[in-house]
PAKE-925384 format. One record per atom (N, C-alpha, C, O): x, y, z. Coordinates in steps of 0.1 Angstrom, whole numbers, m for minus. Layout:
<nodes>
     u     v     w
     X     Y     Z
...
</nodes>
This chain:
<nodes>
     u     v     w
   503  1432  m583
   502  1435  m598
   503  1422  m606
   495  1420  m615
   513  1413  m603
   514  1401  m611
   501  1393  m610
   497  1386  m620
   495  1393  m598
   482  1385  m596
   471  1391  m605
   463  1384  m611
   471  1405  m606
   461  1411  m615
   463  1407  m629
   453  1405  m637
   476  1407  m634
   479  1403  m647
   475  1388  m650
   468  1385  m660
   478  1379  m641
   474  1365  m642
   459  1364  m643
   454  1356  m651
   452  1372  m635
   437  1371  m635
   432  1376  m648
   422  1370  m654
   438  1387  m653
   433  1392  m666
   435  1383  m677
   427  1381  m686
   447  1376  m677
   450  1366  m687
   440  1354  m687
   435  1350  m697
   438  1350  m674
   428  1339  m673
   414  1343  m678
   407  1335  m684
   410  1355  m674
   397  1360  m679
   396  1361  m694
   386  1357  m700
   407  1366  m700
   408  1367  m715
   407  1353  m721
   400  1351  m731
   415  1344  m716
   415  1330  m721
   401  1323  m719
   396  1316  m728
   395  1326  m708
   381  1321  m706
   371  1326  m716
   363  1319  m721
   372  1339  m718
   363  1346  m728
   366  1340  m742
   356  1338  m750
   378  1338  m746
   382  1332  m759
   376  1318  m760
   371  1314  m770
   377  1311  m749
   372  1297  m749
   357  1297  m751
   351  1289  m758
   350  1306  m744
   335  1307  m746
   332  1311  m760
   322  1306  m766
   339  1321  m766
   337  1325  m779
   339  1313  m789
   331  1311  m798
   349  1305  m787
   352  1294  m795
   340  1284  m794
   336  1278  m804
   336  1281  m782
   324  1272  m780
   312  1277  m787
   304  1270  m793
   309  1291  m786
   298  1296  m792
   298  1295  m808
   289  1291  m814
   310  1298  m813
   312  1297  m828
   310  1282  m832
   304  1279  m842
   316  1273  m824
   315  1259  m827
   300  1254  m827
   296  1246  m835
   293  1259  m817
   278  1256  m816
   271  1261  m828
   262  1254  m834
   273  1273  m832
   266  1279  m844
   270  1271  m857
   261  1268  m864
   283  1268  m858
   287  1260  m870
   280  1246  m870
   275  1242  m880
   280  1240  m858
   273  1227  m857
   258  1228  m861
   253  1220  m868
   252  1238  m855
   237  1240  m858
   234  1243  m873
   225  1237  m878
   243  1250  m879
   241  1254  m893
   242  1241  m902
   236  1240  m912
   251  1232  m897
   254  1220  m905
   246  1208  m901
   248  1197  m906
   237  1209  m891
   229  1198  m886
   216  1198  m894
   207  1205  m892
   216  1188  m904
   205  1188  m914
   199  1174  m913
   205  1164  m910
   186  1173  m916
   179  1160  m917
   185  1153  m930
   190  1159  m939
   184  1140  m930
   188  1131  m941
   176  1129  m950
   165  1129  m946
   179  1128  m963
   168  1124  m973
   166  1109  m974
   157  1105  m980
   175  1101  m968
   174  1087  m969
   161  1081  m965
   156  1072  m972
   154  1086  m954
   141  1080  m950
   130  1081  m961
   120  1075  m960
   133  1090  m971
   122  1092  m981
   125  1086  m994
   120  1091 m1005
   134  1076  m994
   138  1070 m1007
   127  1065 m1015
   127  1064 m1027
   116  1060 m1008
   105  1054 m1015
    95  1065 m1021
    85  1061 m1028
    98  1077 m1019
    88  1088 m1022
    93  1097 m1034
    87  1107 m1036
   103  1093 m1041
   108  1101 m1052
   101  1097 m1065
    98  1086 m1068
    97  1107 m1073
    91  1105 m1086
   102  1099 m1095
   113  1104 m1095
    98  1090 m1104
   108  1085 m1114
   110  1095 m1125
   101  1103 m1128
   121  1094 m1132
   123  1102 m1144
   112  1099 m1154
   108  1088 m1156
   108  1110 m1161
    98  1108 m1172
   104  1102 m1184
   116  1104 m1187
    96  1094 m1191
   101  1088 m1204
   103  1099 m1214
    96  1109 m1214
   113  1097 m1222
   116  1107 m1233
   104  1107 m1242
    98  1097 m1245
   101  1119 m1248
    90  1120 m1258
    93  1111 m1270
   105  1110 m1274
    83  1105 m1275
    84  1096 m1286
    89  1104 m1299
    85  1115 m1301
    98  1098 m1306
   104  1104 m1318
    92  1107 m1328
    84  1099 m1332
    92  1120 m1332
    82  1124 m1342
    68  1127 m1337
    59  1131 m1344
    67  1126 m1323
    54  1128 m1317
    51  1143 m1318
    60  1152 m1317
    38  1147 m1320
    34  1161 m1320
    35  1167 m1307
    33  1160 m1297
    39  1180 m1305
    40  1186 m1292
    28  1184 m1283
    29  1182 m1271
    16  1185 m1289
     4  1184 m1282
     2  1170 m1275
    m5  1169 m1266
     9  1160 m1281
     8  1147 m1276
    18  1144 m1265
    17  1134 m1258
    28  1153 m1263
    39  1151 m1253
    33  1152 m1239
    24  1160 m1237
    38  1144 m1230
    33  1145 m1216
    39  1158 m1210
    50  1163 m1214
    31  1164 m1201
    36  1175 m1194
    47  1171 m1184
    46  1161 m1177
    58  1179 m1184
    69  1175 m1175
    74  1187 m1167
    73  1198 m1171
    78  1184 m1155
    84  1195 m1147
    98  1190 m1143
   101  1178 m1142
   107  1200 m1140
   120  1198 m1135
   122  1207 m1124
   122  1219 m1125
   125  1201 m1112
   127  1209 m1100
   142  1213 m1099
   151  1204 m1101
   144  1226 m1097
   158  1231 m1097
   162  1238 m1084
   170  1247 m1084
   155  1234 m1073
   158  1240 m1060
   149  1251 m1057
   145  1259 m1066
   147  1253 m1044
   138  1264 m1038
   125  1263 m1045
   119  1252 m1045
   120  1273 m1052
   107  1272 m1059
   109  1274 m1074
   100  1277 m1081
   122  1271 m1078
   125  1272 m1093
   121  1259 m1099
   127  1248 m1096
   112  1259 m1108
   106  1247 m1115
   104  1251 m1130
    98  1261 m1133
   110  1242 m1138
   107  1243 m1153
    95  1235 m1156
    94  1223 m1152
    86  1241 m1163
    73  1235 m1168
    74  1234 m1183
    76  1244 m1190
    73  1222 m1189
    75  1220 m1203
    64  1210 m1208
    63  1199 m1204
    57  1215 m1218
    47  1207 m1225
    51  1202 m1239
    43  1198 m1247
    64  1203 m1241
    69  1199 m1254
    68  1210 m1265
    73  1209 m1276
    63  1222 m1261
    61  1232 m1270
    64  1246 m1265
    71  1254 m1271
    60  1249 m1252
    62  1262 m1246
    67  1261 m1232
    60  1259 m1223
    81  1261 m1231
    86  1260 m1217
    85  1274 m1210
    87  1284 m1215
    81  1272 m1197
    81  1284 m1188
    88  1280 m1175
    89  1268 m1172
    93  1290 m1168
   100  1288 m1156
    94  1295 m1144
    91  1307 m1146
    93  1289 m1133
    89  1296 m1121
   101  1300 m1114
   110  1293 m1111
   102  1313 m1110
   112  1320 m1103
   126  1320 m1111
   129  1331 m1116
   133  1310 m1111
   146  1310 m1118
   157  1316 m1109
   163  1326 m1112
   160  1309 m1098
   170  1314 m1088
   181  1303 m1089
   180  1292 m1085
   193  1308 m1093
   205  1299 m1095
   217  1304 m1088
   226  1295 m1085
   218  1317 m1085
   231  1322 m1079
   234  1316 m1065
   245  1312 m1062
   224  1316 m1057
   224  1310 m1043
   237  1315 m1036
   245  1307 m1033
   238  1328 m1032
   249  1333 m1024
   250  1326 m1011
   240  1321 m1005
   262  1325 m1005
   265  1318  m993
   258  1325  m981
   254  1336  m982
   257  1317  m970
   250  1323  m958
   258  1335  m953
   252  1345  m948
   272  1335  m954
   280  1346  m950
   277  1358  m958
   276  1369  m953
   276  1357  m971
   273  1368  m980
   259  1374  m977
   257  1386  m977
   249  1365  m975
   236  1369  m972
   235  1377  m959
   228  1387  m958
   242  1372  m949
   241  1378  m936
   249  1391  m935
   245  1400  m928
   261  1391  m941
   271  1402  m938
   275  1410  m951
   281  1421  m950
   271  1405  m963
   276  1412  m975
   264  1417  m983
   253  1420  m979
   267  1417  m996
   257  1422 m1006
   255  1411 m1017
   265  1403 m1019
   244  1410 m1023
   241  1399 m1032
   237  1405 m1046
   232  1417 m1047
   240  1397 m1056
   237  1401 m1070
   236  1389 m1078
   243  1379 m1075
   229  1389 m1089
   229  1378 m1099
   243  1376 m1104
   251  1385 m1106
   247  1363 m1107
   260  1359 m1113
   257  1354 m1126
   253  1342 m1128
   258  1362 m1137
   254  1357 m1151
   261  1344 m1155
   255  1336 m1161
   274  1342 m1151
   281  1330 m1156
   275  1318 m1149
   273  1307 m1155
   272  1319 m1136
   265  1308 m1129
   252  1305 m1135
   248  1293 m1137
   244  1315 m1137
   231  1314 m1143
   232  1307 m1157
   224  1298 m1160
   241  1311 m1165
   243  1305 m1178
   246  1290 m1177
   241  1282 m1184
   255  1287 m1167
   259  1273 m1166
   247  1265 m1161
   246  1253 m1165
   239  1270 m1152
   228  1262 m1146
   217  1261 m1157
   210  1250 m1157
   215  1271 m1165
   205  1270 m1175
   209  1259 m1185
   201  1251 m1190
   222  1258 m1188
   227  1248 m1197
   225  1234 m1191
   221  1225 m1198
   228  1233 m1178
   227  1220 m1172
   212  1215 m1172
   210  1203 m1173
   203  1225 m1171
   189  1221 m1171
   183  1220 m1185
   172  1216 m1187
   192  1222 m1195
   187  1221 m1209
   178  1232 m1214
   170  1231 m1223
   179  1244 m1207
   171  1255 m1210
   178  1264 m1220
   188  1270 m1217
   172  1266 m1231
   177  1276 m1241
   168  1288 m1243
   173  1299 m1243
   156  1285 m1244
   146  1296 m1246
   134  1294 m1236
   131  1282 m1233
   128  1305 m1232
   116  1304 m1223
   106  1314 m1228
   109  1325 m1232
    93  1310 m1227
    83  1320 m1230
    81  1330 m1218
    79  1342 m1221
    83  1326 m1206
    81  1334 m1194
    89  1329 m1182
    91  1317 m1181
    93  1339 m1174
    98  1335 m1160
    88  1342 m1151
    86  1354 m1150
    81  1333 m1143
    70  1338 m1135
    74  1337 m1120
    78  1326 m1115
    73  1348 m1113
    79  1349 m1100
    68  1350 m1089
    59  1358 m1090
    69  1341 m1079
    58  1340 m1069
    59  1351 m1058
    49  1355 m1053
    71  1356 m1055
    72  1369 m1048
    86  1374 m1049
    95  1367 m1056
    90  1385 m1043
   102  1392 m1047
   113  1391 m1037
   123  1399 m1038
   113  1382 m1028
   125  1379 m1020
   137  1375 m1029
   134  1370 m1040
   149  1376 m1024
   161  1374 m1033
   161  1360 m1038
   166  1357 m1049
   156  1350 m1030
   157  1336 m1034
   146  1332 m1044
   145  1320 m1048
   139  1342 m1048
   128  1339 m1058
   131  1349 m1070
   130  1344 m1082
   133  1362 m1068
   133  1372 m1078
   147  1377 m1083
   148  1383 m1094
   157  1375 m1075
   170  1382 m1078
   175  1379 m1092
   179  1388 m1099
   175  1366 m1095
   181  1362 m1108
   171  1363 m1120
   175  1361 m1132
   158  1365 m1117
   148  1365 m1127
   151  1374 m1140
   150  1368 m1151
   156  1386 m1138
   158  1394 m1150
   170  1389 m1159
   170  1390 m1171
   180  1384 m1152
   192  1378 m1159
   188  1365 m1167
   192  1363 m1178
   179  1357 m1160
   174  1345 m1167
   166  1350 m1180
   167  1344 m1190
   158  1360 m1178
   151  1365 m1190
   160  1370 m1201
   157  1368 m1212
   171  1377 m1197
   180  1382 m1207
   186  1371 m1215
   188  1372 m1227
   189  1360 m1208
   196  1349 m1214
   187  1339 m1222
   191  1332 m1231
   174  1340 m1220
   164  1331 m1226
   154  1337 m1235
   146  1331 m1241
   154  1351 m1235
   143  1358 m1242
   130  1358 m1236
   120  1361 m1242
   129  1355 m1223
   116  1353 m1216
   110  1367 m1212
   117  1377 m1211
    97  1366 m1210
    90  1377 m1204
    90  1375 m1189
    88  1364 m1184
    93  1386 m1181
    92  1385 m1167
    78  1388 m1162
    73  1399 m1166
    72  1379 m1154
    59  1381 m1149
    59  1381 m1134
    65  1371 m1128
    53  1391 m1128
    53  1391 m1113
    47  1404 m1108
    41  1411 m1115
    49  1406 m1095
    43  1418 m1088
    50  1431 m1093
    60  1430 m1100
    45  1442 m1088
    51  1455 m1090
    65  1455 m1084
    74  1461 m1090
    67  1448 m1073
    81  1447 m1067
    90  1439 m1076
   102  1443 m1078
    85  1428 m1082
    93  1420 m1091
    97  1428 m1103
   108  1427 m1109
    87  1436 m1108
    90  1445 m1120
   101  1455 m1116
   109  1458 m1125
   102  1460 m1104
   113  1469 m1101
   126  1461 m1099
   137  1467 m1101
   126  1449 m1096
   138  1441 m1097
   143  1440 m1111
   155  1441 m1114
   134  1437 m1120
   137  1436 m1134
   142  1449 m1140
   152  1450 m1147
   136  1460 m1136
   140  1474 m1141
   154  1477 m1136
   163  1482 m1143
   157  1473 m1123
   170  1476 m1117
   181  1469 m1124
   193  1474 m1124
   178  1458 m1131
   188  1450 m1138
   189  1455 m1153
   198  1450 m1160
   180  1464 m1157
   181  1469 m1170
   172  1463 m1180
   174  1465 m1192
   163  1454 m1176
   154  1447 m1185
   144  1458 m1191
   138  1466 m1183
   142  1458 m1204
   133  1468 m1210
   118  1465 m1206
   114  1454 m1203
   110  1476 m1206
    96  1475 m1201
    88  1465 m1210
    79  1459 m1205
    92  1464 m1222
    84  1455 m1231
    86  1440 m1227
    78  1432 m1231
    96  1437 m1218
    99  1424 m1214
    94  1421 m1199
    97  1411 m1193
    86  1431 m1194
    81  1430 m1180
    66  1431 m1180
    60  1439 m1187
    60  1421 m1173
    45  1421 m1172
    41  1421 m1157
    44  1411 m1150
    36  1432 m1153
    31  1432 m1139
    17  1426 m1138
     8  1430 m1145
    15  1418 m1128
     2  1411 m1126
    m2  1413 m1112
     5  1417 m1103
   m15  1410 m1110
   m21  1411 m1096
   m32  1400 m1095
   m34  1392 m1105
   m37  1399 m1083
   m47  1388 m1080
   m58  1388 m1091
   m64  1398 m1094
   m60  1376 m1096
   m71  1373 m1106
   m67  1375 m1120
   m75  1371 m1129
   m55  1380 m1123
   m51  1382 m1137
   m49  1368 m1144
   m45  1358 m1137
   m52  1368 m1157
   m50  1356 m1165
   m41  1359 m1177
   m42  1369 m1183
   m32  1349 m1180
   m23  1351 m1191
   m22  1338 m1199
   m25  1327 m1193
   m19  1338 m1211
   m18  1326 m1220
    m4  1325 m1225
     1  1335 m1231
     3  1314 m1224
    15  1311 m1230
    14  1298 m1238
    14  1287 m1231
    13  1299 m1251
    10  1286 m1258
    m2  1280 m1253
   m13  1286 m1253
    m1  1267 m1249
   m13  1260 m1243
   m14  1261 m1228
   m23  1256 m1222
    m5  1269 m1222
    m5  1271 m1208
   m15  1283 m1205
   m13  1294 m1211
   m24  1281 m1196
   m33  1292 m1192
   m30  1294 m1177
   m32  1286 m1169
   m25  1306 m1174
   m21  1310 m1161
   m31  1319 m1154
   m36  1329 m1160
   m35  1315 m1142
   m43  1324 m1133
   m35  1327 m1121
   m30  1319 m1114
   m34  1340 m1118
   m26  1345 m1107
   m36  1347 m1095
   m46  1353 m1096
   m32  1341 m1084
   m41  1341 m1072
   m33  1347 m1060
   m23  1342 m1056
   m39  1357 m1054
   m32  1363 m1042
   m31  1353 m1031
   m40  1346 m1028
   m19  1354 m1024
   m17  1345 m1013
    m9  1352 m1002
    m9  1365 m1002
    m3  1345  m993
     5  1351  m982
    18  1343  m981
    19  1331  m984
    28  1350  m977
    41  1344  m974
    40  1336  m961
    31  1339  m952
    49  1326  m959
    50  1319  m946
    53  1329  m935
    59  1339  m938
    47  1327  m923
    50  1337  m912
    64  1336  m907
    67  1328  m899
    72  1345  m912
    86  1346  m908
    90  1361  m906
    81  1370  m908
   102  1363  m901
   106  1377  m899
   108  1385  m911
   111  1397  m911
   108  1378  m923
   111  1385  m936
    98  1388  m943
    99  1393  m955
    86  1385  m938
    74  1386  m945
    70  1401  m946
    72  1409  m936
    65  1405  m957
    60  1419  m959
    70  1428  m966
    81  1424  m970
    66  1440  m968
    74  1451  m975
    72  1450  m990
    67  1441  m995
    77  1461  m996
    77  1462 m1011
    89  1469 m1016
    96  1475 m1009
    91  1467 m1029
   103  1473 m1036
    96  1484 m1045
    90  1481 m1055
    98  1497 m1041
    90  1508 m1047
    98  1515 m1058
    93  1525 m1063
   110  1512 m1060
   118  1518 m1071
   128  1507 m1077
   130  1497 m1070
   133  1510 m1089
   142  1500 m1095
   153  1497 m1085
   160  1505 m1080
   155  1483 m1083
   165  1478 m1073
   178  1474 m1081
   177  1465 m1089
   189  1481 m1078
   201  1479 m1086
   211  1472 m1077
   218  1478 m1068
   213  1459 m1079
   223  1451 m1071
   237  1455 m1076
   239  1460 m1087
   247  1452 m1067
   246  1444 m1054
   240  1453 m1043
   243  1464 m1041
   232  1446 m1035
   225  1452 m1024
   224  1442 m1013
   227  1430 m1015
   220  1446 m1001
   218  1437  m990
   206  1428  m994
   197  1432 m1000
   206  1415  m990
   196  1406  m993
   182  1410  m988
   172  1408  m994
   182  1418  m977
   170  1422  m971
   163  1433  m980
   151  1436  m977
   170  1439  m989
   164  1449  m998
   154  1442 m1008
   145  1449 m1013
   155  1429 m1009
   145  1422 m1017
   133  1419 m1009
   131  1407 m1004
   124  1429 m1007
   112  1427  m999
   102  1418 m1006
   103  1416 m1018
    93  1412  m998
    84  1402 m1003
    76  1407 m1015
    75  1400 m1025
    70  1419 m1014
    62  1425 m1025
    49  1418 m1028
    44  1419 m1039
    44  1411 m1018
    31  1403 m1020
    35  1389 m1026
    44  1388 m1034
    27  1379 m1022
    29  1366 m1027
    17  1361 m1035
     6  1365 m1033
    20  1352 m1045
    10  1346 m1054
    10  1331 m1054
    21  1325 m1053
    m1  1325 m1056
    m2  1311 m1061
    m5  1312 m1076
   m11  1322 m1081
     1  1302 m1083
    m1  1302 m1097
    m8  1290 m1101
    m3  1278 m1100
   m20  1291 m1107
   m28  1280 m1112
   m25  1279 m1127
   m29  1288 m1135
   m20  1268 m1132
   m17  1266 m1146
   m25  1254 m1151
   m25  1243 m1146
   m31  1257 m1162
   m39  1247 m1169
   m33  1244 m1183
   m29  1254 m1190
   m33  1232 m1187
   m28  1228 m1200
   m36  1216 m1205
   m34  1205 m1200
   m46  1219 m1214
   m55  1209 m1218
   m63  1205 m1206
   m69  1213 m1199
   m64  1192 m1203
   m72  1187 m1192
   m65  1186 m1179
   m70  1183 m1168
   m52  1190 m1179
   m43  1189 m1167
   m43  1203 m1160
   m43  1213 m1166
   m42  1202 m1147
   m41  1215 m1139
   m31  1213 m1128
   m30  1203 m1121
   m23  1224 m1126
   m12  1223 m1116
   m12  1236 m1108
   m13  1247 m1114
   m11  1236 m1095
   m10  1248 m1087
     4  1249 m1081
     9  1239 m1075
    10  1260 m1084
    23  1263 m1078
    21  1272 m1066
    17  1284 m1068
    23  1267 m1054
    21  1275 m1042
    35  1276 m1035
    39  1268 m1027
    42  1287 m1039
    56  1287 m1036
    60  1291 m1021
    71  1289 m1018
    51  1296 m1013
    54  1300 m1000
    43  1294  m990
    32  1294  m994
    48  1290  m978
    39  1283  m969
    30  1291  m961
    29  1290  m949
    23  1301  m968
    13  1309  m961
     0  1306  m969
     0  1300  m979
   m11  1312  m964
   m24  1310  m971
   m33  1321  m967
   m32  1328  m957
   m43  1324  m976
   m54  1333  m973
   m67  1324  m971
   m70  1316  m981
   m73  1324  m960
   m84  1315  m957
   m95  1317  m968
  m100  1328  m971
   m99  1305  m974
  m109  1305  m984
  m106  1310  m998
  m114  1310 m1007
   m93  1315 m1000
   m89  1321 m1012
   m90  1311 m1024
   m92  1315 m1035
   m87  1298 m1021
   m87  1288 m1032
  m100  1281 m1034
  m101  1271 m1042
  m110  1285 m1027
  m123  1279 m1028
  m128  1279 m1042
  m128  1290 m1049
  m133  1268 m1048
  m138  1268 m1061
  m127  1265 m1072
  m130  1263 m1083
  m114  1266 m1068
  m103  1263 m1077
  m101  1247 m1077
  m104  1241 m1067
   m96  1242 m1088
   m93  1228 m1089
   m79  1226 m1095
   m75  1233 m1105
   m71  1217 m1089
   m58  1214 m1094
   m55  1199 m1091
   m57  1195 m1080
   m50  1192 m1101
   m47  1178 m1100
   m35  1176 m1091
   m34  1167 m1082
   m25  1185 m1092
   m12  1184 m1085
    m9  1198 m1079
   m12  1208 m1085
    m3  1198 m1067
     1  1210 m1061
    16  1209 m1058
    21  1200 m1052
    24  1219 m1063
    37  1220 m1059
    37  1229 m1047
    35  1241 m1048
    40  1223 m1035
    37  1230 m1023
    50  1235 m1016
    58  1227 m1012
    51  1248 m1015
    62  1254 m1008
    61  1251  m993
    51  1253  m986
    72  1245  m988
    72  1241  m974
    84  1248  m966
    87  1244  m954
    90  1258  m972
   101  1264  m965
    97  1271  m952
    87  1278  m952
   103  1268  m941
   101  1273  m927
    88  1268  m921
    86  1271  m909
    80  1260  m928
    68  1255  m922
    70  1244  m911
    62  1242  m903
    82  1238  m912
    85  1227  m902
    86  1233  m888
    86  1225  m878
    88  1246  m886
    88  1252  m873
    74  1256  m868
    73  1260  m856
    64  1254  m876
    50  1256  m872
    45  1244  m865
    50  1233  m867
    34  1245  m857
    28  1234  m850
    18  1227  m859
    15  1232  m870
    14  1215  m855
     5  1207  m863
    m8  1214  m866
   m15  1212  m876
   m13  1223  m857
   m25  1231  m860
   m23  1239  m873
   m32  1240  m881
   m12  1246  m874
    m9  1254  m886
    m8  1246  m898
   m14  1249  m908
    m1  1234  m897
     1  1225  m908
   m13  1220  m912
   m15  1219  m924
   m21  1217  m903
   m35  1212  m906
   m43  1223  m914
   m50  1220  m923
   m42  1235  m910
   m48  1246  m917
   m42  1248  m931
   m50  1250  m941
   m29  1247  m932
   m23  1248  m945
   m27  1237  m954
   m30  1240  m966
   m28  1225  m950
   m33  1214  m958
   m48  1217  m962
   m51  1215  m974
   m56  1221  m953
   m70  1223  m956
   m72  1234  m966
   m81  1233  m975
   m64  1245  m964
   m67  1257  m973
   m60  1256  m986
   m64  1263  m996
   m51  1247  m988
   m44  1246 m1001
   m47  1232 m1007
   m53  1231 m1018
   m43  1221 m1001
   m44  1208 m1007
   m59  1204 m1008
   m64  1200 m1019
   m66  1204  m997
   m80  1199  m997
   m89  1209 m1005
   m98  1204 m1012
   m86  1222 m1004
   m94  1231 m1011
   m95  1229 m1026
  m105  1231 m1032
   m83  1225 m1032
   m83  1224 m1047
   m85  1210 m1051
   m85  1207 m1063
   m87  1200 m1042
   m90  1186 m1045
   m78  1180 m1051
   m79  1171 m1060
   m66  1183 m1047
   m54  1177 m1053
   m53  1162 m1051
   m57  1157 m1041
   m48  1155 m1061
   m45  1141 m1060
   m31  1138 m1057
   m27  1127 m1052
   m22  1148 m1059
    m8  1146 m1056
    m2  1159 m1051
    m5  1170 m1055
     7  1158 m1041
    14  1169 m1035
    29  1167 m1038
    34  1156 m1035
    36  1177 m1043
    51  1176 m1045
    57  1188 m1037
    56  1199 m1041
    63  1185 m1025
    69  1196 m1018
    81  1203 m1026
    89  1196 m1032
    81  1216 m1025
    92  1224 m1030
    97  1234 m1020
    91  1234 m1009
   107  1241 m1022
   113  1251 m1013
   116  1244  m999
   113  1250  m989
   122  1232 m1000
   126  1225  m988
   142  1225  m986
   147  1221  m976
   149  1229  m997
   163  1228  m997
   170  1240  m991
   164  1251  m991
   183  1239  m987
   191  1250  m982
   196  1258  m994
   205  1253 m1001
   191  1269  m996
   194  1277 m1008
   207  1286 m1006
   209  1295 m1014
   214  1284  m995
   227  1290  m993
   238  1281  m998
   250  1284  m998
   235  1269 m1003
   244  1259 m1008
   244  1260 m1023
   233  1261 m1029
   255  1259 m1030
   255  1260 m1045
   248  1248 m1052
   247  1237 m1046
   243  1251 m1063
   236  1240 m1071
   245  1230 m1077
   241  1220 m1082
   258  1232 m1076
   268  1222 m1080
   268  1210 m1071
   272  1199 m1074
   263  1212 m1058
   262  1202 m1048
   248  1196 m1048
   238  1202 m1052
   247  1183 m1043
   233  1177 m1042
   225  1186 m1032
   230  1191 m1022
   212  1187 m1035
   203  1194 m1026
   203  1188 m1012
   202  1176 m1011
   202  1196 m1002
   201  1192  m988
   190  1200  m981
   188  1211  m984
   182  1193  m972
   173  1201  m964
   180  1212  m956
   192  1211  m953
   172  1222  m953
   178  1233  m945
   181  1228  m931
   177  1218  m927
   190  1236  m924
   194  1232  m910
   182  1231  m901
   173  1239  m902
   183  1222  m891
   173  1221  m881
   171  1233  m873
   160  1236  m868
   181  1241  m872
   181  1254  m865
   170  1263  m871
   163  1270  m863
   168  1262  m884
   159  1271  m891
   146  1265  m896
   136  1272  m898
   146  1252  m897
   134  1245  m902
   135  1230  m897
   144  1226  m891
   124  1223  m900
   123  1209  m895
   117  1201  m907
   105  1198  m906
   125  1197  m916
   120  1190  m928
   113  1177  m924
   103  1173  m930
   119  1170  m914
   113  1157  m910
    99  1159  m904
    90  1151  m908
    97  1169  m896
    84  1172  m891
    74  1175  m903
    63  1170  m903
    78  1183  m912
    70  1186  m924
    66  1173  m931
    54  1171  m935
    76  1165  m934
    73  1153  m942
    65  1143  m935
    56  1137  m940
    67  1142  m922
    58  1133  m914
    44  1137  m915
    35  1129  m917
    42  1150  m913
    28  1156  m914
    22  1153  m928
    11  1148  m929
    29  1156  m938
    24  1155  m952
    21  1140  m955
    11  1137  m961
    30  1131  m952
    28  1117  m955
    16  1112  m947
     8  1104  m952
    15  1115  m934
     3  1111  m926
   m10  1116  m932
   m19  1109  m933
   m10  1129  m935
   m22  1135  m941
   m25  1129  m954
   m37  1127  m958
   m15  1126  m962
   m17  1120  m975
   m23  1107  m974
   m32  1103  m982
   m18  1098  m965
   m24  1085  m963
   m39  1086  m958
   m47  1079  m963
   m41  1096  m949
   m55  1097  m944
   m65  1102  m954
   m76  1098  m955
   m60  1112  m963
   m69  1118  m973
   m68  1112  m987
   m74  1117  m996
   m59  1101  m988
   m57  1095 m1001
   m52  1105 m1011
   m56  1105 m1023
   m42  1112 m1007
   m34  1121 m1016
   m20  1116 m1017
   m14  1114 m1006
   m15  1114 m1029
    m1  1109 m1031
     9  1120 m1028
     8  1131 m1033
    19  1118 m1019
    29  1127 m1016
    42  1122 m1022
    47  1111 m1019
    48  1130 m1031
    60  1126 m1038
    70  1138 m1038
    66  1149 m1038
    83  1134 m1038
    94  1144 m1040
    99  1143 m1054
    99  1133 m1060
   103  1155 m1059
   108  1156 m1073
   123  1157 m1072
   128  1167 m1066
   131  1148 m1078
   146  1149 m1078
   150  1161 m1086
   144  1164 m1096
   161  1168 m1081
   166  1179 m1088
   172  1175 m1102
   178  1165 m1103
   170  1184 m1112
   176  1183 m1125
   170  1171 m1133
   174  1169 m1144
   160  1165 m1128
   154  1153 m1135
   140  1157 m1139
   131  1160 m1131
   137  1156 m1152
   123  1158 m1157
   114  1147 m1153
   117  1135 m1155
   103  1150 m1147
    93  1140 m1142
    80  1144 m1147
    77  1156 m1150
    71  1134 m1148
    57  1136 m1152
    49  1137 m1138
    47  1127 m1132
    45  1149 m1135
    38  1151 m1122
    25  1144 m1121
    19  1142 m1110
    19  1141 m1132
     6  1135 m1133
     6  1120 m1134
    m5  1113 m1134
    17  1114 m1136
    18  1100 m1138
    12  1092 m1127
    16  1094 m1115
     3  1083 m1130
    m3  1074 m1120
   m14  1080 m1112
   m19  1073 m1103
   m19  1092 m1115
   m30  1097 m1107
   m42  1100 m1117
   m52  1105 m1112
</nodes>
């Protein structure tokens, strides 16, 4: 009997040791991230402040990257926001708990970005890291929520009135001041979370998986002679962008680093080459389970490969004479400067 007890204790200790090793491996993998240091030469500089007394129409177009696919677009007259995701719940809450917008966090981040009022919050698809905070951002800024039928149900679930919700589909065009928006149907990156829809008002807190994709869009924005394509997710529809033109592409690269060079080559051909872009600015490369109070970091190598993505983009850019630049978080930049 004593021998059986000793054997059981040894077995239990061995299992505990294996569990500790497994937990340690997972923690190490989650925190194993690429460094941004190798790309120091590829950051866009801060935009010059608008000249005092200059007319809004003379102001340069500026963008401010705020993590994931959240980007402020400002022409000096009519600011609009893509997505508007600021809450960024932890990986533990996403995996095991429920998520909901945090109004105080959103208010603080809007103030940090200098956002007081917005004409619109335009959502590229309805996953939680794109659409969850959208209705609260609209509440705090007076914006119109623009997005798919699923995004509309996210807004309804948060209590936003119908007059502040605009459902759009492939080919729709809207005007906000001097911004002309064309909505173009697209596809989400090929992941386990692709697909599904939100068919009734979604009332958080809910599991993160309740924020189904609801269809993905590319957003073509024109302002005077300038054109900008926001392609928030690393999927594509073959030939869909044929005949479209954009000087700059804000290119979603989340999860694309785990795809092979063949897929990356198709992605470049169907998005960058198709629209004749002169500059590519990667977005959706950061780990959105980390708070915005901390500097942005690429996602863990376990889930993505930012270095692989950047190597491909920089090589393709040199070959095709397309400028590849990163936009620093919280800093207004002129995406068209020098092209």
